[in-house]
C-alpha positions in Angstrom: 120.9 52.7 106.0 124.0 54.3 105.6 127.3 54.4 108.1 127.1 58.1 107.9 123.3 58.6 109.0 124.4 56.3 112.1 127.4 59.3 112.3 124.6 61.9 112.6 122.7 60.0 115.4 125.7 60.3 117.5 126.5 64.1 116.5 122.8 65.3 117.1 122.3 63.0 120.2 126.1 64.6 122.7 124.3 68.1 121.9 122.7 66.9 125.6 123.8 70.5 127.5 121.2 72.8 125.9 118.9 71.8 128.7 120.0 71.3 131.9 115.9 70.7 133.3 116.4 67.1 134.8 113.5 64.7 134.1 111.9 63.2 137.4 111.8 60.3 136.4 113.4 57.5 134.0 112.1 56.9 130.6 112.3 54.4 128.0 110.3 55.2 124.5 110.3 51.9 122.2 109.0 53.3 118.6 108.3 50.9 115.6 110.5 52.4 112.1 108.6 52.2 108.6 109.5 54.0 105.5 107.5 54.6 102.1 110.7 53.0 100.0 110.1 49.8 98.7 114.1 49.0 99.3 113.9 51.1 102.8 111.2 49.1 103.7 112.8 45.9 103.3 115.5 46.6 105.2 113.8 48.7 108.2 110.9 45.4 108.5 110.2 45.1 112.4 112.9 47.3 112.9 113.1 49.1 116.2 114.3 52.4 117.9 114.6 52.6 121.6 115.3 56.4 123.2 116.4 55.3 127.7 116.9 58.4 129.1 118.7 58.8 133.0 119.4 61.6 134.4 121.9 63.1 132.2 122.4 59.8 130.8 120.7 59.0 127.1 120.2 56.0 125.3 119.5 55.4 121.6 119.2 51.8 120.0 118.1 51.2 117.2 117.5 47.5 116.0 117.6 46.6 112.2 117.7 43.2 110.7 120.6 42.9 109.9 122.6 45.9 111.7 122.4 47.6 115.2 123.8 50.7 116.5 123.9 51.8 120.5 124.9 55.2 121.3 125.3 56.3 124.7 126.0 59.7 126.1 126.7 61.3 129.3 126.4 64.7 129.5 128.0 65.4 132.9 131.2 63.3 132.3 131.3 64.9 128.3 131.7 61.1 127.1 130.3 58.9 124.8 130.3 55.6 122.7 129.2 54.3 119.7 128.2 50.6 119.2 127.8 49.2 115.6 127.1 45.5 114.4 126.8 44.5 111.0 126.0 40.7 110.9 126.4 40.3 107.5 129.9 41.2 107.1 130.6 40.3 110.6 131.3 43.8 112.1 132.0 44.8 115.3 132.6 48.4 115.9 133.1 51.0 118.8 133.7 54.1 118.6 134.4 55.8 121.8 133.9 59.7 122.1 136.6 61.4 124.8 135.7 64.6 126.1 137.5 67.1 123.5 135.5 65.4 120.6 132.6 65.7 122.7 132.9 69.0 123.4 134.0 70.1 119.6 130.4 68.2 118.3 128.6 70.5 121.1 130.2 73.7 119.4 129.6 72.6 115.7 125.8 71.3 116.2 123.8 74.3 115.0 119.9 74.9 116.5 117.3 74.0 114.8 114.3 76.5 114.1 111.0 74.9 115.3 107.1 75.8 114.5 105.0 75.4 116.3 100.7 74.4 115.5 97.5 74.2 117.0 97.0 70.7 115.8 97.0 67.7 118.7 96.0 63.8 118.3 95.9 61.1 120.9 99.4 58.8 120.6 99.1 56.3 123.6 96.7 58.1 125.6 99.2 61.0 125.6 97.8 64.1 124.2 100.2 65.1 121.5 101.2 68.7 120.0 101.7 69.1 116.6 105.6 70.7 115.9 107.6 71.5 112.4 111.5 71.4 112.9 114.1 72.8 110.2 117.1 70.9 110.3 119.9 71.4 107.6 117.4 72.3 105.4 114.5 69.5 106.1 111.7 69.6 107.6 111.0 67.5 110.3 107.3 66.6 111.7 106.5 66.1 115.2 103.7 65.1 117.5 105.2 65.8 121.2 103.8 65.2 124.7 104.4 67.9 127.5 103.5 65.2 130.2 107.4 63.5 129.4 110.0 66.3 129.3 113.3 64.1 129.8 116.5 65.8 131.3 118.4 65.0 127.7 116.3 66.7 125.4 118.4 67.8 122.6 119.0 64.4 121.1 118.7 63.9 117.4 114.8 63.2 117.8 114.3 65.6 120.9 114.8 69.5 120.5 115.1 72.5 123.3 112.6 74.0 122.0 110.2 72.0 122.4 108.5 71.2 125.8 108.5 67.7 126.2 108.8 64.1 124.2 108.2 63.2 120.4 106.1 60.3 120.5 105.5 60.4 116.8 108.3 61.9 114.4 107.7 61.5 110.4 111.0 62.9 108.8 112.0 63.0 104.7 115.5 62.7 103.3 116.9 62.1 99.8 113.4 62.0 98.8 112.0 59.2 101.2 109.8 59.9 104.2 110.6 57.8 107.3 108.1 57.4 110.5 108.9 56.7 113.9 105.7 55.7 115.7 106.2 55.1 119.9 104.8 51.8 121.1 105.2 51.8 124.7 106.6 54.1 127.1 107.6 52.7 130.5 108.5 55.3 133.6 110.2 52.3 135.3 114.1 52.5 136.8 116.4 51.9 134.6 119.8 49.9 135.3 122.8 52.5 134.9 124.2 49.1 133.3 123.2 50.3 130.8 124.1 53.5 129.8 128.1 52.1 130.6 130.7 53.3 128.4 132.6 49.6 128.7 133.7 48.8 124.6 132.2 44.8 124.9 134.5 41.9 123.6 135.1 40.9 120.6 134.6 45.4 119.1 136.8 46.8 117.4 137.1 50.1 118.5 138.3 53.1 115.6 138.0 56.7 116.0 135.0 59.0 114.6 137.3 59.7 111.8 137.9 55.9 110.5 134.0 55.1 110.6 133.4 58.1 108.8 136.1 57.3 105.6 135.0 53.5 106.1 131.3 55.0 105.6 132.3 57.0 102.4 132.1 60.5 104.3 134.0 63.5 103.7 
C-alpha cells in the first residue's frame, strides 16, 4: 500500500456534506481485505477495515500487518485528522485538516457516475443490491443494503447516490483487484472519544502537502 492511497482515502472521506440525512443509530462495520496480487496478499494478510458513523462524524480505520491508518472527519465542524503508523519504519505521522483545507477538498471532489442492476445477494443476513460506480476512470462493484443508511454516505466506500451501506466492495487499480467483505455490523452506541481530533503522544505533525511529498505524490 502506498502512502498516496491513504491520502486518497482521506480526500474521499471528507466529502461528507453531500448528504445531510442523519442516521437513527450509530454504526460500526468491520471488513476483511483481500487481494488477487501475491505481493499485495502478503502485505494484506489479516488486514481489516473498520467504518464508524455517529451523527455528523465518520471514521475509517485500516489495520494492516505493518501499517495502520486512522482517519476522522467532522462534517459540522469541517475539520479532520489522519493518523498513520508504520511499524517497520518506526513512523508515527499526524495530519490535521483545518477548515480551509477541508472545504477545498470538498470542492475538488467530483460526483461519480453510478449504475444500478437488479441483482441481489445475502450478506450477513442483509439482502444486498448491486451497483457499479465509475470513480476516476475505474469501475467499483458494490453490494449494499438499504437497511443501513448512515449520516455520512459520501466516503471512499459509500456514496450519496447509493441509498444504503456497502457490505461488499470490489475495486481494481493498476491491474490489482481488492475485495472488502463485511464480517460484522453493529448498531451499538459509539463513544465520542473514537472521533477525537486530538493528536496522540508520539506522533509527528505534518501537513497534507508534506505527506504527499514524502509519498512521492504530485
